[in-house]
All heavy atoms as TSV, in Angstrom:
chain	resi	resn	atom	element	x	y	z
A	1	MET	N	N	15.959	-5.258	-22.071
A	1	MET	CA	C	14.835	-5.498	-21.215
A	1	MET	C	C	14.676	-4.358	-20.212
A	1	MET	O	O	13.578	-3.923	-19.973
A	1	MET	CB	C	15.030	-6.845	-20.516
A	1	MET	CG	C	13.817	-7.387	-19.839
A	1	MET	SD	S	13.390	-6.724	-18.227
A	1	MET	CE	C	14.877	-6.847	-17.349
A	2	GLU	N	N	15.781	-3.883	-19.643
A	2	GLU	CA	C	15.695	-2.769	-18.694
A	2	GLU	C	C	15.182	-1.501	-19.371
A	2	GLU	O	O	14.422	-0.752	-18.771
A	2	GLU	CB	C	17.055	-2.509	-18.036
A	2	GLU	CG	C	17.443	-3.538	-17.023
A	2	GLU	CD	C	16.492	-3.611	-15.829
A	2	GLU	OE1	O	15.973	-2.565	-15.380
A	2	GLU	OE2	O	16.259	-4.726	-15.349
A	3	THR	N	N	15.569	-1.315	-20.622
A	3	THR	CA	C	15.091	-0.144	-21.358
A	3	THR	C	C	13.585	-0.210	-21.546
A	3	THR	O	O	12.884	0.786	-21.355
A	3	THR	CB	C	15.797	-0.041	-22.731
A	3	THR	OG1	O	17.199	0.021	-22.509
A	3	THR	CG2	C	15.336	1.174	-23.497
A	4	LEU	N	N	13.078	-1.382	-21.896
A	4	LEU	CA	C	11.634	-1.565	-22.048
A	4	LEU	C	C	10.921	-1.306	-20.723
A	4	LEU	O	O	9.921	-0.593	-20.678
A	4	LEU	CB	C	11.321	-2.984	-22.540
A	4	LEU	CG	C	9.843	-3.350	-22.612
A	4	LEU	CD1	C	9.116	-2.469	-23.608
A	4	LEU	CD2	C	9.692	-4.816	-22.962
A	5	ALA	N	N	11.425	-1.871	-19.641
A	5	ALA	CA	C	10.799	-1.699	-18.329
A	5	ALA	C	C	10.797	-0.234	-17.902
A	5	ALA	O	O	9.786	0.276	-17.417
A	5	ALA	CB	C	11.516	-2.558	-17.294
A	6	ASN	N	N	11.916	0.442	-18.095
A	6	ASN	CA	C	11.999	1.853	-17.708
A	6	ASN	C	C	11.107	2.735	-18.563
A	6	ASN	O	O	10.479	3.669	-18.053
A	6	ASN	CB	C	13.448	2.332	-17.772
A	6	ASN	CG	C	14.297	1.699	-16.704
A	6	ASN	OD1	O	13.816	1.320	-15.648
A	6	ASN	ND2	N	15.580	1.568	-16.987
A	7	THR	N	N	11.038	2.449	-19.839
A	7	THR	CA	C	10.182	3.222	-20.738
A	7	THR	C	C	8.717	3.016	-20.372
A	7	THR	O	O	7.927	3.966	-20.346
A	7	THR	CB	C	10.430	2.820	-22.199
A	7	THR	OG1	O	11.805	3.053	-22.507
A	7	THR	CG2	C	9.556	3.618	-23.150
A	8	ALA	N	N	8.332	1.800	-20.076
A	8	ALA	CA	C	6.946	1.506	-19.695
A	8	ALA	C	C	6.568	2.209	-18.396
A	8	ALA	O	O	5.423	2.615	-18.216
A	8	ALA	CB	C	6.750	0.004	-19.558
A	9	ALA	N	N	7.524	2.365	-17.509
A	9	ALA	CA	C	7.264	3.034	-16.237
A	9	ALA	C	C	7.049	4.534	-16.412
A	9	ALA	O	O	6.474	5.191	-15.541
A	9	ALA	CB	C	8.411	2.792	-15.272
A	10	GLU	N	N	7.486	5.064	-17.532
A	10	GLU	CA	C	7.370	6.502	-17.777
A	10	GLU	C	C	6.246	6.858	-18.740
A	10	GLU	O	O	6.166	8.003	-19.196
A	10	GLU	CB	C	8.699	7.024	-18.321
A	10	GLU	CG	C	9.836	6.859	-17.342
A	10	GLU	CD	C	11.188	7.155	-17.946
A	10	GLU	OE1	O	11.242	7.540	-19.136
A	10	GLU	OE2	O	12.192	6.989	-17.246
A	11	LEU	N	N	5.366	5.924	-19.047
A	11	LEU	CA	C	4.272	6.196	-19.976
A	11	LEU	C	C	3.383	7.323	-19.473
A	11	LEU	O	O	3.098	7.423	-18.285
A	11	LEU	CB	C	3.425	4.942	-20.193
A	11	LEU	CG	C	4.072	3.824	-20.996
A	11	LEU	CD1	C	3.136	2.618	-21.042
A	11	LEU	CD2	C	4.405	4.282	-22.394
A	12	ARG	N	N	2.959	8.180	-20.405
A	12	ARG	CA	C	2.112	9.313	-20.063
A	12	ARG	C	C	0.872	9.283	-20.945
A	12	ARG	O	O	0.888	8.751	-22.049
A	12	ARG	CB	C	2.858	10.621	-20.290
A	12	ARG	CG	C	4.262	10.632	-19.802
A	12	ARG	CD	C	4.641	11.220	-18.548
A	12	ARG	NE	N	4.125	12.463	-18.097
A	12	ARG	CZ	C	4.096	12.732	-16.797
A	12	ARG	NH1	N	4.480	11.835	-15.922
A	12	ARG	NH2	N	3.676	13.874	-16.358
A	13	THR	N	N	-0.195	9.888	-20.477
A	13	THR	CA	C	-1.422	9.983	-21.257
A	13	THR	C	C	-1.284	11.117	-22.267
A	13	THR	O	O	-0.305	11.864	-22.249
A	13	THR	CB	C	-2.634	10.276	-20.353
A	13	THR	OG1	O	-2.478	11.580	-19.793
A	13	THR	CG2	C	-2.782	9.224	-19.264
A	14	LYS	N	N	-2.283	11.266	-23.110
A	14	LYS	CA	C	-2.220	12.348	-24.094
A	14	LYS	C	C	-2.303	13.719	-23.429
A	14	LYS	O	O	-1.999	14.730	-24.038
A	14	LYS	CB	C	-3.307	12.187	-25.148
A	14	LYS	CG	C	-4.723	12.351	-24.649
A	14	LYS	CD	C	-5.716	12.155	-25.794
A	14	LYS	CE	C	-7.138	12.340	-25.325
A	14	LYS	NZ	N	-8.083	12.171	-26.432
A	15	TYR	N	N	-2.705	13.754	-22.156
A	15	TYR	CA	C	-2.759	15.001	-21.396
A	15	TYR	C	C	-1.505	15.191	-20.542
A	15	TYR	O	O	-1.478	16.006	-19.639
A	15	TYR	CB	C	-4.002	15.032	-20.514
A	15	TYR	CG	C	-5.267	14.877	-21.320
A	15	TYR	CD1	C	-6.003	13.707	-21.257
A	15	TYR	CD2	C	-5.705	15.890	-22.168
A	15	TYR	CE1	C	-7.152	13.552	-22.007
A	15	TYR	CE2	C	-6.847	15.747	-22.930
A	15	TYR	CZ	C	-7.567	14.573	-22.840
A	15	TYR	OH	O	-8.707	14.418	-23.596
A	16	ASN	N	N	-0.468	14.392	-20.835
A	16	ASN	CA	C	0.824	14.438	-20.153
A	16	ASN	C	C	0.726	14.107	-18.666
A	16	ASN	O	O	1.502	14.585	-17.853
A	16	ASN	CB	C	1.514	15.791	-20.354
A	16	ASN	CG	C	3.011	15.663	-20.171
A	16	ASN	OD1	O	3.590	14.599	-20.380
A	16	ASN	ND2	N	3.642	16.748	-19.775
A	17	GLN	N	N	-0.250	13.288	-18.318
A	17	GLN	CA	C	-0.391	12.797	-16.949
A	17	GLN	C	C	0.250	11.416	-16.867
A	17	GLN	O	O	0.294	10.683	-17.845
A	17	GLN	CB	C	-1.873	12.690	-16.558
A	17	GLN	CG	C	-2.620	14.000	-16.609
A	17	GLN	CD	C	-2.113	14.973	-15.576
A	17	GLN	OE1	O	-1.874	14.605	-14.432
A	17	GLN	NE2	N	-1.924	16.211	-15.982
A	18	THR	N	N	0.711	11.044	-15.706
A	18	THR	CA	C	1.273	9.711	-15.518
A	18	THR	C	C	0.184	8.680	-15.759
A	18	THR	O	O	-0.930	8.816	-15.255
A	18	THR	CB	C	1.824	9.556	-14.088
A	18	THR	OG1	O	2.779	10.575	-13.869
A	18	THR	CG2	C	2.470	8.213	-13.896
A	19	SER	N	N	0.501	7.657	-16.509
A	19	SER	CA	C	-0.457	6.595	-16.798
A	19	SER	C	C	-0.845	5.882	-15.506
A	19	SER	O	O	-0.022	5.716	-14.596
A	19	SER	CB	C	0.166	5.597	-17.775
A	19	SER	OG	O	-0.631	4.458	-17.910
A	20	ALA	N	N	-2.086	5.434	-15.418
A	20	ALA	CA	C	-2.559	4.741	-14.218
A	20	ALA	C	C	-1.756	3.477	-13.939
A	20	ALA	O	O	-1.586	3.081	-12.796
A	20	ALA	CB	C	-4.041	4.409	-14.363
A	21	ALA	N	N	-1.251	2.844	-14.979
A	21	ALA	CA	C	-0.517	1.588	-14.816
A	21	ALA	C	C	0.989	1.784	-14.694
A	21	ALA	O	O	1.716	0.813	-14.511
A	21	ALA	CB	C	-0.819	0.669	-15.991
A	22	SER	N	N	1.454	3.014	-14.754
A	22	SER	CA	C	2.896	3.264	-14.740
A	22	SER	C	C	3.596	2.689	-13.516
A	22	SER	O	O	4.711	2.198	-13.602
A	22	SER	CB	C	3.181	4.755	-14.817
A	22	SER	OG	O	2.865	5.236	-16.097
A	23	SER	N	N	2.939	2.732	-12.386
A	23	SER	CA	C	3.581	2.243	-11.164
A	23	SER	C	C	3.772	0.733	-11.183
A	23	SER	O	O	4.634	0.205	-10.490
A	23	SER	CB	C	2.757	2.648	-9.945
A	23	SER	OG	O	1.469	2.078	-10.016
A	24	VAL	N	N	2.997	0.048	-11.993
A	24	VAL	CA	C	3.074	-1.411	-12.052
A	24	VAL	C	C	3.894	-1.894	-13.252
A	24	VAL	O	O	4.522	-2.951	-13.191
A	24	VAL	CB	C	1.645	-2.001	-12.138
A	24	VAL	CG1	C	1.679	-3.497	-12.274
A	24	VAL	CG2	C	0.831	-1.597	-10.934
A	25	ASN	N	N	3.927	-1.121	-14.308
A	25	ASN	CA	C	4.547	-1.558	-15.561
A	25	ASN	C	C	5.968	-2.070	-15.409
A	25	ASN	O	O	6.306	-3.152	-15.877
A	25	ASN	CB	C	4.547	-0.424	-16.584
A	25	ASN	CG	C	3.175	-0.159	-17.148
A	25	ASN	OD1	O	2.278	-0.978	-17.047
A	25	ASN	ND2	N	3.005	1.007	-17.739
A	26	ARG	N	N	6.820	-1.289	-14.775
A	26	ARG	CA	C	8.235	-1.662	-14.670
A	26	ARG	C	C	8.408	-2.960	-13.897
A	26	ARG	O	O	9.118	-3.866	-14.330
A	26	ARG	CB	C	9.029	-0.543	-14.015
A	26	ARG	CG	C	10.515	-0.827	-13.987
A	26	ARG	CD	C	11.291	0.419	-13.539
A	26	ARG	NE	N	12.704	0.198	-13.702
A	26	ARG	CZ	C	13.509	-0.165	-12.714
A	26	ARG	NH1	N	13.035	-0.307	-11.500
A	26	ARG	NH2	N	14.788	-0.360	-12.941
A	27	ALA	N	N	7.752	-3.060	-12.770
A	27	ALA	CA	C	7.874	-4.271	-11.946
A	27	ALA	C	C	7.328	-5.494	-12.675
A	27	ALA	O	O	7.929	-6.573	-12.628
A	27	ALA	CB	C	7.156	-4.078	-10.628
A	28	LEU	N	N	6.213	-5.342	-13.359
A	28	LEU	CA	C	5.619	-6.472	-14.072
A	28	LEU	C	C	6.516	-6.947	-15.206
A	28	LEU	O	O	6.765	-8.155	-15.349
A	28	LEU	CB	C	4.236	-6.106	-14.618
A	28	LEU	CG	C	3.540	-7.195	-15.430
A	28	LEU	CD1	C	3.294	-8.432	-14.568
A	28	LEU	CD2	C	2.247	-6.682	-16.010
A	29	ILE	N	N	7.027	-6.043	-15.998
A	29	ILE	CA	C	7.888	-6.420	-17.122
A	29	ILE	C	C	9.153	-7.102	-16.620
A	29	ILE	O	O	9.572	-8.129	-17.153
A	29	ILE	CB	C	8.207	-5.192	-17.997
A	29	ILE	CG1	C	6.941	-4.769	-18.751
A	29	ILE	CG2	C	9.341	-5.494	-18.973
A	29	ILE	CD1	C	7.056	-3.466	-19.483
A	30	ARG	N	N	9.753	-6.556	-15.575
A	30	ARG	CA	C	10.960	-7.180	-15.023
A	30	ARG	C	C	10.644	-8.561	-14.441
A	30	ARG	O	O	11.404	-9.504	-14.615
A	30	ARG	CB	C	11.582	-6.282	-13.959
A	30	ARG	CG	C	12.150	-5.012	-14.558
A	30	ARG	CD	C	12.770	-4.138	-13.536
A	30	ARG	NE	N	14.082	-4.725	-13.235
A	30	ARG	CZ	C	14.711	-4.541	-12.099
A	30	ARG	NH1	N	14.174	-3.824	-11.148
A	30	ARG	NH2	N	15.899	-5.092	-11.906
A	31	HIS	N	N	9.519	-8.667	-13.763
A	31	HIS	CA	C	9.130	-9.951	-13.174
A	31	HIS	C	C	8.935	-11.012	-14.261
A	31	HIS	O	O	9.443	-12.130	-14.144
A	31	HIS	CB	C	7.850	-9.796	-12.354
A	31	HIS	CG	C	7.383	-11.052	-11.739
A	31	HIS	ND1	N	7.965	-11.585	-10.619
A	31	HIS	CD2	C	6.410	-11.913	-12.102
A	31	HIS	CE1	C	7.361	-12.708	-10.314
A	31	HIS	NE2	N	6.410	-12.930	-11.204
A	32	LEU	N	N	8.223	-10.669	-15.304
A	32	LEU	CA	C	7.992	-11.615	-16.396
A	32	LEU	C	C	9.310	-12.010	-17.066
A	32	LEU	O	O	9.525	-13.182	-17.370
A	32	LEU	CB	C	7.032	-11.022	-17.429
A	32	LEU	CG	C	5.599	-10.776	-16.949
A	32	LEU	CD1	C	4.813	-10.059	-18.031
A	32	LEU	CD2	C	4.922	-12.052	-16.546
A	33	ALA	N	N	10.173	-11.045	-17.267
A	33	ALA	CA	C	11.440	-11.325	-17.949
A	33	ALA	C	C	12.358	-12.216	-17.126
A	33	ALA	O	O	12.971	-13.142	-17.653
A	33	ALA	CB	C	12.148	-10.011	-18.271
A	34	TYR	N	N	12.454	-11.957	-15.838
A	34	TYR	CA	C	13.405	-12.696	-15.008
A	34	TYR	C	C	12.883	-14.043	-14.512
A	34	TYR	O	O	13.667	-14.909	-14.156
A	34	TYR	CB	C	13.855	-11.844	-13.822
A	34	TYR	CG	C	14.772	-10.714	-14.237
A	34	TYR	CD1	C	14.451	-9.403	-13.959
A	34	TYR	CD2	C	15.960	-10.971	-14.909
A	34	TYR	CE1	C	15.294	-8.368	-14.343
A	34	TYR	CE2	C	16.805	-9.951	-15.303
A	34	TYR	CZ	C	16.461	-8.648	-15.013
A	34	TYR	OH	O	17.300	-7.640	-15.392
A	35	THR	N	N	11.568	-14.212	-14.473
A	35	THR	CA	C	11.023	-15.477	-13.972
A	35	THR	C	C	10.590	-16.421	-15.073
A	35	THR	O	O	10.422	-17.604	-14.828
A	35	THR	CB	C	9.808	-15.238	-13.060
A	35	THR	OG1	O	8.753	-14.641	-13.828
A	35	THR	CG2	C	10.170	-14.373	-11.869
A	36	GLY	N	N	10.369	-15.905	-16.272
A	36	GLY	CA	C	9.892	-16.757	-17.355
A	36	GLY	C	C	8.385	-16.954	-17.332
A	36	GLY	O	O	7.843	-17.761	-18.081
A	37	LEU	N	N	7.698	-16.204	-16.487
A	37	LEU	CA	C	6.242	-16.275	-16.423
A	37	LEU	C	C	5.654	-15.823	-17.756
A	37	LEU	O	O	6.175	-14.902	-18.391
A	37	LEU	CB	C	5.757	-15.354	-15.302
A	37	LEU	CG	C	4.422	-15.639	-14.670
A	37	LEU	CD1	C	4.461	-16.977	-13.947
A	37	LEU	CD2	C	4.075	-14.545	-13.684
A	38	ARG	N	N	4.609	-16.460	-18.195
A	38	ARG	CA	C	3.965	-16.101	-19.472
A	38	ARG	C	C	2.997	-14.947	-19.264
A	38	ARG	O	O	2.458	-14.748	-18.192
A	38	ARG	CB	C	3.208	-17.308	-20.015
A	38	ARG	CG	C	4.106	-18.462	-20.348
A	38	ARG	CD	C	3.269	-19.634	-20.863
A	38	ARG	NE	N	4.110	-20.781	-21.092
A	38	ARG	CZ	C	4.223	-21.802	-20.260
A	38	ARG	NH1	N	3.537	-21.821	-19.133
A	38	ARG	NH2	N	5.014	-22.813	-20.537
A	39	TRP	N	N	2.728	-14.212	-20.355
A	39	TRP	CA	C	1.766	-13.108	-20.297
A	39	TRP	C	C	0.412	-13.596	-19.825
A	39	TRP	O	O	-0.282	-12.905	-19.086
A	39	TRP	CB	C	1.616	-12.441	-21.668
A	39	TRP	CG	C	2.697	-11.462	-21.989
A	39	TRP	CD1	C	3.699	-11.636	-22.896
A	39	TRP	CD2	C	2.910	-10.182	-21.404
A	39	TRP	NE1	N	4.520	-10.526	-22.902
A	39	TRP	CE2	C	4.047	-9.616	-21.999
A	39	TRP	CE3	C	2.233	-9.448	-20.436
A	39	TRP	CZ2	C	4.530	-8.362	-21.665
A	39	TRP	CZ3	C	2.712	-8.196	-20.095
A	39	TRP	CH2	C	3.850	-7.671	-20.715
A	40	SER	N	N	0.004	-14.794	-20.263
A	40	SER	CA	C	-1.313	-15.317	-19.884
A	40	SER	C	C	-1.376	-15.699	-18.410
A	40	SER	O	O	-2.453	-15.822	-17.845
A	40	SER	CB	C	-1.670	-16.527	-20.738
A	40	SER	OG	O	-0.742	-17.577	-20.530
A	41	GLU	N	N	-0.223	-15.882	-17.768
A	41	GLU	CA	C	-0.192	-16.221	-16.353
A	41	GLU	C	C	-0.169	-14.980	-15.456
A	41	GLU	O	O	-0.522	-15.052	-14.283
A	41	GLU	CB	C	1.037	-17.083	-16.043
A	41	GLU	CG	C	0.985	-18.442	-16.706
A	41	GLU	CD	C	2.286	-19.209	-16.634
A	41	GLU	OE1	O	3.364	-18.578	-16.579
A	41	GLU	OE2	O	2.215	-20.452	-16.638
A	42	ALA	N	N	0.214	-13.853	-16.000
A	42	ALA	CA	C	0.327	-12.625	-15.213
A	42	ALA	C	C	-0.981	-12.227	-14.528
A	42	ALA	O	O	-0.956	-11.848	-13.355
A	42	ALA	CB	C	0.857	-11.491	-16.077
A	43	PRO	N	N	-2.128	-12.309	-15.191
A	43	PRO	CA	C	-3.373	-11.928	-14.493
A	43	PRO	C	C	-3.732	-12.857	-13.332
A	43	PRO	O	O	-4.524	-12.500	-12.475
A	43	PRO	CB	C	-4.449	-12.024	-15.572
A	43	PRO	CG	C	-3.733	-12.027	-16.859
A	43	PRO	CD	C	-2.380	-12.598	-16.594
A	44	ALA	N	N	-3.142	-14.031	-13.291
A	44	ALA	CA	C	-3.439	-14.986	-12.223
A	44	ALA	C	C	-2.564	-14.792	-10.996
A	44	ALA	O	O	-2.732	-15.491	-9.996
A	44	ALA	CB	C	-3.293	-16.410	-12.752
A	45	LEU	N	N	-1.626	-13.869	-11.039
A	45	LEU	CA	C	-0.765	-13.625	-9.887
A	45	LEU	C	C	-1.587	-13.126	-8.705
A	45	LEU	O	O	-2.429	-12.251	-8.859
A	45	LEU	CB	C	0.306	-12.587	-10.222
A	45	LEU	CG	C	1.388	-13.011	-11.190
A	45	LEU	CD1	C	2.271	-11.823	-11.529
A	45	LEU	CD2	C	2.218	-14.133	-10.615
A	46	ARG	N	N	-1.345	-13.676	-7.538
A	46	ARG	CA	C	-2.027	-13.262	-6.313
A	46	ARG	C	C	-0.985	-13.079	-5.210
A	46	ARG	O	O	-0.055	-13.876	-5.076
A	46	ARG	CB	C	-3.050	-14.307	-5.860
A	46	ARG	CG	C	-4.139	-14.593	-6.873
A	46	ARG	CD	C	-5.080	-13.387	-7.001
A	46	ARG	NE	N	-6.106	-13.627	-7.991
A	46	ARG	CZ	C	-6.100	-13.170	-9.229
A	46	ARG	NH1	N	-5.066	-12.487	-9.664
A	46	ARG	NH2	N	-7.084	-13.397	-10.053
A	47	ALA	N	N	-1.144	-12.037	-4.421
A	47	ALA	CA	C	-0.175	-11.729	-3.367
A	47	ALA	C	C	-0.037	-12.868	-2.365
A	47	ALA	O	O	1.061	-13.133	-1.870
A	47	ALA	CB	C	-0.586	-10.452	-2.647
A	48	ASN	N	N	-1.121	-13.563	-2.073
A	48	ASN	CA	C	-1.040	-14.641	-1.077
A	48	ASN	C	C	-0.338	-15.885	-1.614
A	48	ASN	O	O	-0.089	-16.824	-0.865
A	48	ASN	CB	C	-2.422	-15.000	-0.549
A	48	ASN	CG	C	-3.340	-15.575	-1.606
A	48	ASN	OD1	O	-3.076	-15.459	-2.803
A	48	ASN	ND2	N	-4.436	-16.163	-1.178
A	49	LYS	N	N	-0.008	-15.904	-2.889
A	49	LYS	CA	C	0.721	-17.023	-3.488
A	49	LYS	C	C	2.214	-16.738	-3.622
A	49	LYS	O	O	2.941	-17.503	-4.231
A	49	LYS	CB	C	0.143	-17.368	-4.870
A	49	LYS	CG	C	-1.310	-17.782	-4.850
A	49	LYS	CD	C	-1.485	-19.103	-4.120
A	49	LYS	CE	C	-2.920	-19.562	-4.217
A	49	LYS	NZ	N	-3.145	-20.810	-3.530
A	50	VAL	N	N	2.671	-15.637	-3.063
A	50	VAL	CA	C	4.081	-15.258	-3.121
A	50	VAL	C	C	4.741	-15.592	-1.784
A	50	VAL	O	O	4.280	-15.147	-0.733
A	50	VAL	CB	C	4.242	-13.760	-3.428
A	50	VAL	CG1	C	5.708	-13.356	-3.406
A	50	VAL	CG2	C	3.620	-13.423	-4.768
A	51	ASP	N	N	5.784	-16.378	-1.830
A	51	ASP	CA	C	6.559	-16.725	-0.642
A	51	ASP	C	C	7.972	-16.185	-0.826
A	51	ASP	O	O	8.807	-16.800	-1.496
A	51	ASP	CB	C	6.581	-18.243	-0.444
A	51	ASP	CG	C	7.229	-18.665	0.857
A	51	ASP	OD1	O	7.958	-17.844	1.461
A	51	ASP	OD2	O	7.017	-19.817	1.265
A	52	LEU	N	N	8.221	-15.014	-0.263
A	52	LEU	CA	C	9.523	-14.366	-0.438
A	52	LEU	C	C	10.637	-15.123	0.273
A	52	LEU	O	O	11.774	-15.127	-0.195
A	52	LEU	CB	C	9.466	-12.921	0.050
A	52	LEU	CG	C	8.534	-12.002	-0.736
A	52	LEU	CD1	C	8.506	-10.615	-0.110
A	52	LEU	CD2	C	8.948	-11.921	-2.192
A	53	ASP	N	N	10.331	-15.751	1.410
A	53	ASP	CA	C	11.358	-16.503	2.140
A	53	ASP	C	C	11.882	-17.675	1.315
A	53	ASP	O	O	13.084	-17.934	1.277
A	53	ASP	CB	C	10.817	-17.020	3.472
A	53	ASP	CG	C	10.507	-15.887	4.435
A	53	ASP	OD1	O	11.181	-14.837	4.345
A	53	ASP	OD2	O	9.601	-16.054	5.266
A	54	LYS	N	N	10.977	-18.387	0.660
A	54	LYS	CA	C	11.377	-19.536	-0.161
A	54	LYS	C	C	11.661	-19.155	-1.607
A	54	LYS	O	O	12.013	-19.994	-2.421
A	54	LYS	CB	C	10.282	-20.606	-0.133
A	54	LYS	CG	C	10.101	-21.233	1.219
A	54	LYS	CD	C	9.038	-22.304	1.170
A	54	LYS	CE	C	8.839	-22.936	2.536
A	54	LYS	NZ	N	7.758	-23.918	2.537
A	55	ARG	N	N	11.435	-17.865	-1.915
A	55	ARG	CA	C	11.634	-17.353	-3.272
A	55	ARG	C	C	10.802	-18.137	-4.279
A	55	ARG	O	O	11.273	-18.588	-5.309
A	55	ARG	CB	C	13.113	-17.368	-3.641
A	55	ARG	CG	C	13.938	-16.489	-2.720
A	55	ARG	CD	C	15.390	-16.578	-2.997
A	55	ARG	NE	N	15.623	-16.153	-4.380
A	55	ARG	CZ	C	16.822	-16.025	-4.912
A	55	ARG	NH1	N	17.878	-16.277	-4.193
A	55	ARG	NH2	N	16.968	-15.657	-6.153
A	56	ARG	N	N	9.500	-18.276	-3.967
A	56	ARG	CA	C	8.575	-19.032	-4.801
A	56	ARG	C	C	7.322	-18.212	-5.078
A	56	ARG	O	O	6.830	-17.495	-4.217
A	56	ARG	CB	C	8.129	-20.327	-4.109
A	56	ARG	CG	C	9.233	-21.279	-3.789
A	56	ARG	CD	C	9.621	-22.061	-5.046
A	56	ARG	NE	N	10.587	-23.092	-4.745
A	56	ARG	CZ	C	11.874	-23.012	-5.006
A	56	ARG	NH1	N	12.367	-21.938	-5.564
A	56	ARG	NH2	N	12.686	-23.997	-4.714
A	57	ILE	N	N	6.813	-18.360	-6.292
A	57	ILE	CA	C	5.530	-17.788	-6.677
A	57	ILE	C	C	4.717	-18.914	-7.277
A	57	ILE	O	O	5.180	-19.611	-8.180
A	57	ILE	CB	C	5.681	-16.652	-7.704
A	57	ILE	CG1	C	6.463	-15.502	-7.086
A	57	ILE	CG2	C	4.322	-16.182	-8.200
A	57	ILE	CD1	C	6.778	-14.395	-8.052
A	58	ARG	N	N	3.523	-19.091	-6.769
A	58	ARG	CA	C	2.667	-20.156	-7.278
A	58	ARG	C	C	1.537	-19.562	-8.091
A	58	ARG	O	O	0.756	-18.738	-7.583
A	58	ARG	CB	C	2.105	-20.971	-6.122
A	58	ARG	CG	C	1.277	-22.108	-6.599
A	58	ARG	CD	C	0.854	-22.964	-5.458
A	58	ARG	NE	N	0.088	-24.069	-6.002
A	58	ARG	CZ	C	-0.354	-25.046	-5.298
A	58	ARG	NH1	N	-0.115	-25.110	-4.020
A	58	ARG	NH2	N	-1.057	-26.011	-5.856
A	59	VAL	N	N	1.449	-19.958	-9.334
A	59	VAL	CA	C	0.352	-19.541	-10.208
A	59	VAL	C	C	-0.501	-20.759	-10.418
A	59	VAL	O	O	-0.106	-21.699	-11.101
A	59	VAL	CB	C	0.868	-18.999	-11.558
A	59	VAL	CG1	C	-0.284	-18.589	-12.448
A	59	VAL	CG2	C	1.809	-17.831	-11.332
A	60	SER	N	N	-1.678	-20.764	-9.800
A	60	SER	CA	C	-2.513	-21.958	-9.849
A	60	SER	C	C	-3.548	-21.928	-10.964
A	60	SER	O	O	-4.085	-22.958	-11.343
A	60	SER	CB	C	-3.200	-22.188	-8.506
A	60	SER	OG	O	-3.895	-21.038	-8.119
A	61	VAL	N	N	-3.838	-20.752	-11.502
A	61	VAL	CA	C	-4.815	-20.625	-12.579
A	61	VAL	C	C	-4.240	-19.669	-13.618
A	61	VAL	O	O	-3.711	-18.621	-13.274
A	61	VAL	CB	C	-6.140	-20.036	-12.052
A	61	VAL	CG1	C	-7.123	-19.819	-13.180
A	61	VAL	CG2	C	-6.754	-20.926	-10.988
A	62	ALA	N	N	-4.324	-20.042	-14.855
A	62	ALA	CA	C	-3.896	-19.144	-15.933
A	62	ALA	C	C	-5.083	-18.877	-16.839
A	62	ALA	O	O	-5.895	-19.758	-17.085
A	62	ALA	CB	C	-2.759	-19.769	-16.739
A	63	PHE	N	N	-5.186	-17.644	-17.313
A	63	PHE	CA	C	-6.330	-17.252	-18.146
A	63	PHE	C	C	-5.983	-17.320	-19.609
A	63	PHE	O	O	-4.918	-17.235	-20.030
A	63	PHE	CB	C	-6.759	-15.825	-17.793
A	63	PHE	CG	C	-7.198	-15.712	-16.380
A	63	PHE	CD1	C	-6.362	-15.232	-15.399
A	63	PHE	CD2	C	-8.475	-16.096	-16.015
A	63	PHE	CE1	C	-6.757	-15.120	-14.090
A	63	PHE	CE2	C	-8.896	-15.979	-14.704
A	63	PHE	CZ	C	-8.022	-15.501	-13.737
């Protein structure tokens, strides 16, 4: 899983530029893997639904 996350973070375009999503790829893959969140729930993630103190993430809508 770490290999996948690290590889995704290093994705480059055909012009050898850093991919626009590279900064998010690693964190997203690790988050999905460690929390059990489904791919269909990932687009519903919202910053205001994250409670770091209680270590909770609430996904109220899934696409």
